[in-house]
N, C-alpha and C positions, 0 to 999 in steps of 0.2 A: 438150197445153201442156207450154211447153218447161222448161229446167231452170233457169231465174231464177223461171219461175209458180211451179217445183214447189219450189225452192230458199225463196221468198217464204211457199207456205204452210206450209212446216215451221218458218220461224221465230215464225209468227203461233201454228202451235200447241204450239211451244215457250215463249212466252209465255205463251200461258197456260194450259199446265203450271206455269212457275215462277210465275206467280201462282197458280196454287188452290195451288203448297207452303207458300209462303210465307205465305198465309192459314191452312194445316193446322199449320203448324210455328208459328205465331202462337197458336192455340187450344192445341196440345200442349203451351206454355209456358207457358200461361194456366192450362189443367190441372196439371204439376207447380206453377206459383205456391200453385193451391189445395192438393192437394196437402200439400204444404208446411206450408201456414196448421193445416191440418186437425191434420196429425202434432203440431204442437208445440202449438195448442188441447188434444189429446186428453191431452197428455201435462202439462196445470199439475195436475190432480188428484193428479199425486204430488208436487207440489214446495210448490204453493200451502199453508198453514196454517190461512185463512180464508177466505169468504165475499168480505170486500172487495178482500182480497189477489190471489184469482182473477181478480175483474171486472176490476181492477190489468190483469194479466197477460195477459187478452181482448185488451182495446184496446193494451198493448203491442205485440204479437204481429201485432193490424191494422195500427198506424200504421206498425212496421215493417215488414213484408211489401209492402202495397200505397204507393208513393210519390202523394202528390196531398191523401192526407186531412186535413182541416181540422181534422178535430173529430169525436169518438168518444164516446156516451156509452151508458151501458146502465141501463132504468127498471124496476124491479124491483115487481109488485101483490100489495100487501099487504092480504091477508085482513081486518086489521082495522081498518085507515081505506077499504078500498074505493077505492082509490087508483094509479096508475101513480108509484112515485114513486122521485127518483134516486138509484141504488146508486155510479154514479162517473160521470168521465170525465176525457178527455184530449185537449186543444188549447188554441184560442185564450182570450183572458176575455171578447169577446163572443157566443162560440159557448155555453161554458157556464159563466160565470163566476168568478172569481177569487177572493180573499181582499177586494177591493175592490168587488166587486159579489156580496154573499153571497147578497143574495134568489135569485138562479138554483140553487143549490145545493137551495133549497128547492123545486126546481121538482117538479110533481105532475100530475097529470090525472085525471078520471074516466075511465073504458069509454066509446071513442065520444068523446071529447072528445080537440081537438089531431088534428095528426097521428099520435103515437104512441096516445092515445085511441080510433082508427080502426084502427090498425093493427092494436091488440090484442085491440079489438073484432071485427075481423073476419076478426083471425090468417092476413090476406092480406098481403105485402109490399108496401108504398108505396115508389116510385122518381119520384123529380123533378127537374125545372131548369128556371131560373129562369121565374117568369108572376106579375108584379105582381098579377092578382089571386089569388096565395095568399098572398101574407104577410102581410094579419092573421092569417090559420089558423094562420099558422107561430109567429106571435109569441108567443100567445095573452097578448098585456096584460104581456107581463114584460121586456119591451125587450131581446128577442135579435133579434142581426143576422140578415138571411137569406140564408143559405149559396147558394153559387153555385151544386149542385147536392147532393142530399140523399137516400139510402136506407135508411127506417125499416126494420126486419126482424122479424118475432113470434119472441120464444122461445121455438119453439113445440116440445112434447112430443105424445106419443101423445092423453094423455089433456088437451092443453090448454094455452096459452099459458099463460108464468110470468113474461113481461117484455116487451121491446122493446131491441132496437139500434139507434143511430141513430149513420149515419157522414153525414160531410158533407164536400163537396171545395172546395176553394177554389178552380176553375175548376169549367167545365161539365165534361161529364161525361157521355156517351151512356149509356142502359143499354139496352146489345143484348140480346138474347136469352141468350146465352150468358154475356155478366155476370152477366144478372139468377139465373140456375141459380147461378152462382158464389157471389154474398153468401150465397140462400136457405141453400144448404149450408152455407154459414159460418155464420148466424146457428141451422141445429140443433143444429151443433157446440158453438158456443159455450152453448146453453141445454141440453144436454145436463153440459156442465160447470159451469154457475151450479146445474143442479138437484142435481149430487152434493155442495155445498157445505149446499146447505139440508137434505138428506135428512139429512147429517154433521150439521149445527147441532142437527135433531130429534132424532139418536140420541144427542148431547151432554148435551143439556136432561134429556132421558129417564134415563142414565145420572146425570148430577148427582142429579135427584131417587130414584133408588133408592139410590146413596148417602147422602143424607140421610136418608131412611126408617132404611136401616141403621146409620145412624152416632144414630138419634135411639131405634133400640128398641134397643139395647145401650147408651146412656144411661140408659133403664129400667129395664135391667136391673141395670143397677147399682147404683142407684139403690135398687129393689127387692130388692136382697140387700144394702145397707147399711141399710135397715130393718129386716130382720130377724134381724140382728146385732144390732140396738141392741137393738131387743126381746127375743132369748136371753138379751145382758146383764142387763139386767133381769128375766128370769123364774129367772134363777139366784138371786136370793132366795129363793125359794120353793119347795121342795122336791119339790112335789106339778107346779107348774107346770113346775119344772125336766125333770119326767120325763114331760111328755107332752112338754113341747118337743122332748128328748132323743129322741122317738117322731117326731114332725113331723119333723126332722130327720134320722131313720133313715128314712122313708116319701122324702122329700123325696131322698136321695141314692140310692136303690136306682130314684125317677123318673129320677132323670139316668144315673144306669149305663145304662140299661134304653135311654135318646133315647143317649147315647155310642151304647151297642153298636152298636143298631138303625139308627143315622143312617145314609144312603146316603152321607157324603161320609167323606171320611178324615179320624183323627182321633188322634194325637201327639203324645206327651210325650216332652223330653228335658232332661235336667237341665243345669245352668248349675254349673261352665263348662266340663266334661268333653264335649260335647254326647251323652252315652250316652242312647240312645232307652230309656227306662223303661215305655210304656204305650204299644200301640197297640189300635186298635179290628179290629173282624173286616174292616168294610170296609174298610181299608189294607191286611190283611195280603191281601182277594183284591184288590186291585191290582197290590200286588208280587207276588203268585204265591209268597207263603211261609205259613208257620206264625207264631203269635207268638213262639215258642218263641226260630223261626230270628229276628226281628225285633229282639228286645227284646239289650240290646249294642251294636248298631250304630250308627249316627253317621249325621248327614245326609247325611255326604262318601260313605258304604255304598248308598247308593239313588237320590242325583244323579248326573246325568252328567257327565262330566269337562267337557264345555265348557259349564257353568254353576257352576262352581267359585271363577270373578272374583266372579260377583253374589251365591251364596251367602254367599264369603267377606264379602262387605262387608256386606248385614245381620247375621251373625253377629258382625261385631266391631264393628258400630252396638248390638245387643244385649248386649254387653259392657261396655259403655262409658254401659251402662246408660240409650241414646236411647230416645223413646217410639217404641213400635211400632203398641199398639195401633189405632190409627188409621188407619197405614200402609193402601196399595189393595192388594189381592190383588197378589202376582206370579208371574208364571210359570215354569216349571222342567221340564228333562226328566227324567224318573224312567226309571229301569232295574229290570225284571223280576230276578228269579230265574235266568229260563231267558235272560235279557242282551237282549229284546227291550226298546220302550223305549215312552214314552206321555206326553203333555201333560197339564200338572195345574197348578192358581193352589191358591197358601198365601199364608192369611190365618193370623197368628200373633201373639200376646196373650203378657205374660210375665206366672207362675201362683207361686203356691208348691204343690208334690207333695209327701206325706209330710215335710213340713215345710225342705222345700228350694226355692232359687230355680229355676224351670223354667220352660222356654217351651212355653206347646200349640200347635199347629200344627191347623190345619185345609184339608184336600186335595181340592180337586175337579178332577174327569178333566174338561178340557177341550179334548181329541182330535178327537171330532166338532164342537166348535162350529169349532175352527180349520179344521178342514178343510171343514167349508157357508161359514165365511167366504174360505175361498182360492177355492171353487167360484164363489159372489159375485162376485171380484175379478174375477176369469178371465170369469165372462158378462160382466163392466162391458165388459171389454178386445172382448169377441168383438159386443157390439152395438155398438161405436167403433167399430171394424172393417167391420159389416155397414152402417151407416150411410156410413161413407165408401165399400164399393166400391159398392153402389146407389147414391150418389150419382151417380159419375160414373161408371157402366159405360156407359150409353147414349150420352154423350157422346165416353167415350174408342173405343168400338166403331165410331162414327158415322167417327171421323178412322181408325183402323185399316181401317173399311170402302173409305174415301178412296184410301186410300196402297194398298193389296191392289191396289182397283181399277186405279188407273191405273198399277201395274208389271204388271199383266195386259194392258191397252190397249198396253203399251209391246211385251211379247212374241209382242204380235200385229202388231207394223208387219213381220215378217222377221225374219233375223237380227240378231240384238246382237253387236257386235262387243268386245273385251277394250279396257278392264276393266271398260266399262261391264253388261256381262252380269254379272261377280264382284258389281259395287256391286247390280244390283237382285237378285240372287240373295241375298244379304246381307241387303238392304232387306227382302225377301221372309221368310228367318229369322225375322227380330228382331221384323217385325209379325206370324207367327205365335206367335214367344214371349210378345205383351204379350196377345194376344189368352188363351193360355190360361193368361197368369195372371187377368185380370180374372175368367174363369170360374172358376178355382181358389178365388178370392176370395169368388166367388159360392155357391159349392158349402160352403166352409170356414164360412161364418154362415149357413148355410140359408134363404139367400136364391134358390137355385132348387134345383127337386125333383130329386133323381138321377132316373134313370129307370131303377127296377131290375125284371129280370127273369131267369127262371129260367137259371143260366151254371153251367159247369166252369169251376173255380176253376185246374185246371189246365192248359187253353188258353191264360186267361188269361196267368199267370204267365211259360208259354213265350213267348207273346208279347214280354213285358213283359224279360224273357232274353238274346232276340234281338236286341234295342233294344243292352241294356248290354252284348252282346259286340263291339257294333260302338263301341260311343264311351268304353268303358272302357278305360285303357292296359293293354300286353299284360303288364306286371311284376307286375297285378294278375290272377289264378288267379278265374275264374268258373265257381262249382258248380253245378249245381242238379239237386236231388233231389227228383221228384216221387210221393208216393203215389199207387198206382192203387185203390186203393179210395176214393176221395173221393166224398162225395153231393155233392150242385148246392146250388149258395146261391142267395139272390137278392145280384143286381151288376151293377151301369153297368160294364162291362166298361171302356170308356177312363178312368175314375174310380180302379178299384183297378189298370190298367196304370199309372198316371201315381203310385199308390202305389209299386209297385213301382221303377217308373223312379228316384222321390224319395228313396228308402231306399238302394238303392243308390248314388244320387250322392251322398249324403251316405258311405255306406262307402269312397267311392274317395278323399274328401277327407281321409277319416279315416286313411287310408293311405299318404302321399306318397309313401311308400321302395317299395312292392308287398305284397301281402299276399294273404290267402284271403277271397276274397267267397262266402258257402255261403245258398241260399234254398232251403229245402225246406218242401214241405206234408205236411200229416199229419192224420187224423181222430183226434177225442178227443171222450170220452165224460164230462161233469161229473157226478157222483153227488152225493146231496144230503148225506151226508158229507161231501164232501172239499168244499164250498162255501166254507169257510172259507179255504182255502188260496187261493182266486180269487175276492176282491171285485169286484164290480161283475158277477160269473157267475152266469146264472143258470142250473140242472139242466138235461142235456140235451145236446145231440152238437153239436157241431161239426167246422167245417173250419178248422185251424191252418197261417196263412202264417208263415214265421220268415225274418229277415235277418240274419245273420250275417254279423262282420267280426272280421281281427284287428289292428285299429287299433288309437289311442290309449288310447280308454276315453273315460267319462265318470264325473266324480265323481259324489257323492250330493248336493252343493250345485245343481252345473248342471243331476240330471235333476229338479229341481222345480222347473223354470221352460222346458223345452224343448218344450213344447206352446203355450207364449203366445206369442198373436200377438209380431212383431217382434222376438223375444228370441234372440240368435247369437251366437255365443263366434267366428265369422270376421273377420277383417280386414276394416276400414269398405272398402264399394265389393264387397267378395265373396261375401257374402250377403244376402236380405231380411229375413230372420228369419220367412218363411213359409209353410218345407218342411214341417215337423214341425206345425204348427199346420193347413195344409191335409190331412194326412193324418188327424192327429185329427180334424178337420169329416168327412173322407170316411167316415172308417170309423165313424164316432156315427152319419152315416146309412143306413149300411148296417146296424145296429142291432148293430155289432160292439164288439170290445174292443182294446186295445192294451196293452204290457207291456213294458218295459224293461229290461233286466238286462245291468250294467255295470259294470266297475271300472276306474280308471286304469290305462293299458298292459297291458290284457289283455282288449282287442277289447270289442266291443258286440252284442248280441245285441234286436235286437224281434220280437215276436209277437202279431199276430192273429189274434181270435179271431173266426171267421163262421159263425153259426149255421145249420146245414143244411134244406135241405127235409120236412119230417116230413107225409105220403109223397112220398119220391124225384117229383120230377117233371123233367119234360125237358129234359136240357141245352138252352141257342141252340145252332142249328146255322147256321151262315154262309149267308147267301141265294148263293144262283148270282148271278154279274156280267151284268147284261143287256147284250143285244149292241148293240152301237155301233149309235147309229139319228140319223137327219135330226131335228134341232130346231130348225127356221127355221120359219119362218110370213108369212101374210100380215095375222093381225087385230092391232086395236087398241089397244093397254095406256096405262092413265092410269098414270104414275108422280107417288105425291105423297110427298113428303121435301123437311126444310126445310133441309135440306143441300145446297147447290147440286152442288159435285162428284161428291154422289152421284147426283144426277138426272142431269147430264153424263157421265155413267159409264154410267149403266145407256142414254140415250138412243140413245151411241152404239154399243153394243155391240148391244144388241136390235135395232137398226138394220140393221145389219151381216148381221145372221140375217133379214132379211126384215121383220121387224113394223111397223107406225104407231105412234111413240109420241107421248104428248101428257103434259102433267108440270104440276104444280102445288107451292108451295111450302108449303103448310098447307092444313091442314081444309076452310076457309071459300073457299080459293080450288076447292080439291077439288071440291066441291058444286055450286059455281056452274058448270067444266066439266061435272058429270055429270049436271047438271040441264037443260044445252043439250044433253047428246052422250050420253043415255046408252045411247041406242037402238043406236048403231053403237061404242061400247068393250065389248069382249068382255071384260078383266081388270084389276083395280087392281091392284096394288102398292102396298102403306100402313106408313108408318112410324105408331109410336105417339107418340113423343115430341115432338110438334108445340104450335109461340105459336098461338096464338088459339085454336083446336079440339084439343082432344086427339084421338089417331089414335082411341082407344076409342068418342066421340062422334062423331064422323065415322064410324065402320063402321056404326054405330047408323041415323044418318042417310041411309047411304049405302043401306042395305036399306031402308028405308023408302019411299024413291023408289022400289027396284024391288030388293022379295025376291030375286028370281033372281040377283042380280047375283053374279060371281066373284070374291072377293076372299082374297089373299094378302099375309097379312101379315108385316112385314121390319123387324125393330125391332133395336137393341143390345142391350134387356135386357128381359124381361118378366118383372116382379115375380111370388113364388110367393104362393096369397092363394085366398081365396075366387072371385074374378073370375076366374082365370084357367080353369077348365076353361069357364067362360060364353062369355068372349070367344072361344078358339079354337071352339068349336062353330060359331061366327057366322061363320068365316070357312070358308074354304077349304082351306088349309091356312097352314103357318109358314115360314120361315126366318128363322132365328140370325144378324144380323151378329157380327161380319164373312163374307161369306158368301165363293166364289168364283164367276166370273160365270158359268160353265158346269154350278152347280151352281143358279143362282139360272134358266136355260133351262130342266135339265130339269125346275122345280116349275112353271114357265110352261107349258112343254110340254104337261105331266101335265093342269095342270089345266085347259088347253081340250081336251082330246080327250077329259076326264069328262064 
């Protein structure tokens, strides 16, 4: 082959590579757009005040983010009517109805009726391009114009669909597999937003009913008290009746006193206008950690935290102006105990007369645990949102990374790559590795993939991470490791715990821009039963403690409340994802551990992580010897099955360069056709899971039905955690996670073929 032919071959190869990279770039931009849409949708519950506003904002996000949308609408299933009814719409008059076409606003479908009804009943998305045969099917006799193209998506939740999202486009639009997956993910995110406001409305309705019942009960008590007072006034005319009335009143007073004293809620009375406390029951004394004698004579200003003084002053002034307060809702305050600690409490007040003087009676209910549970619920909702996002894009994102890293590895195999191309290739490779770590971190954080726990020596993991930090942290920061010699083994996923140490060390580096001291320690710890209150969330027993301390800027108490929340960051825009500590929290939780933070502004920060030790102590993991270099080439026939053409091209070129004969299929049905015709000559199938037309799991079962001895290597960007995972892996010969190194694929192939 002369130089001209070689140059032409290289040009064609470069053109092929350029087209593949352009296709990957287009898909990557589409996924970034999807990530932006999902991020904006998950923020709606924090902004909108009601269901209709939230639904309007969902449609606004879609119209703003995606060009070409001509109209969109949301229909919600109403149990009381048994119909899908229009909640809101955004678009032109002939699509969704305007004031001059009000009948469209009453748009409703029975389940199974029309496109929306069928999508709701089947819980399956519907994607449509112009087809005259479906015009009547779409209009439903409501004079609705036929769109150029339409996506009808079920608003689906684990317990079933709650409605339908319609998106119409003014021009024909092909709905390929990635676009369908994107729109389906958007439908799921929109369903979570709508469900949040449906649940919120239900809670508000229940609270309104409870408040109404409370007011009615209070009114009945007032009416009964008034009736008793009138009867007492009448009985005063008769001495005998007066005596009996006084005895009855005395008994009633004793019962009331017993009720007040034994009430689990705190009850206190203070005089007006001085605010001096003249009565406290035993419950409020216990809450405040003081005796009744210590509490008498104090004022509300002495037992409420200064940060709530403004709200307290507003309430106190309203009472002084004789404004009605009896029916006002409870207000939350932070109360300060005698020892300086604090708790949250809700106070309901009413004006009374006490010992002949105007006074205020307050009923205090400790809501510390309730607010903690509400915070945990909000955290769980955020985790679920991130989990939905991460599992939704993990497969596609890892496929993109597989194509990028695969082409890079093929470039490196072409021989010596000159500068600056070599540096560009290296930086792209590093960026792809970081992206893969981020996706894996998200999946770990949301418990979408299980941690691979095994008996491990914590010191060995920490020492490996420290060596990495020493190479990456600036020299002006002193890195010191103090590792205890008497640590018992723990159940751990080594790479994940290494990531925890590196992430904490990186945060410490950012907190010390002018230099400082980073101390990483391990120590044994035994928690006794009597010390449990000092370590909330920890069960008594033995622990291995990992602590990371810095001398940096510190974290204020308010920020500490949010540091583990997804996407929360104090860094400048573009300097942080807000996921570092969230991922750490998820990893620690998956290990059955507990993380705590101690910090003050300008005083540095210490993170302590408690890992349960093994009892009895198990043998720590031992690094297996590195296998000797071996020849991984072969002559067998391999069927590659993947819906991503670049991955097929990369795998085919690489494996053929090692002597293997390669067959390819772009979906499960095509793979079955090839395998049926040639299964006697196929030695191994490399099978993706997420494919159109037939899923990889269904294809795996069908392949084994044809040949139970078939050797199958699963290669997937995301294998969900759940009951089906062990059964699926049991059917296959092995599993390799995308993005993988081509050398690792070759090793897996050779190992399976030689088994």
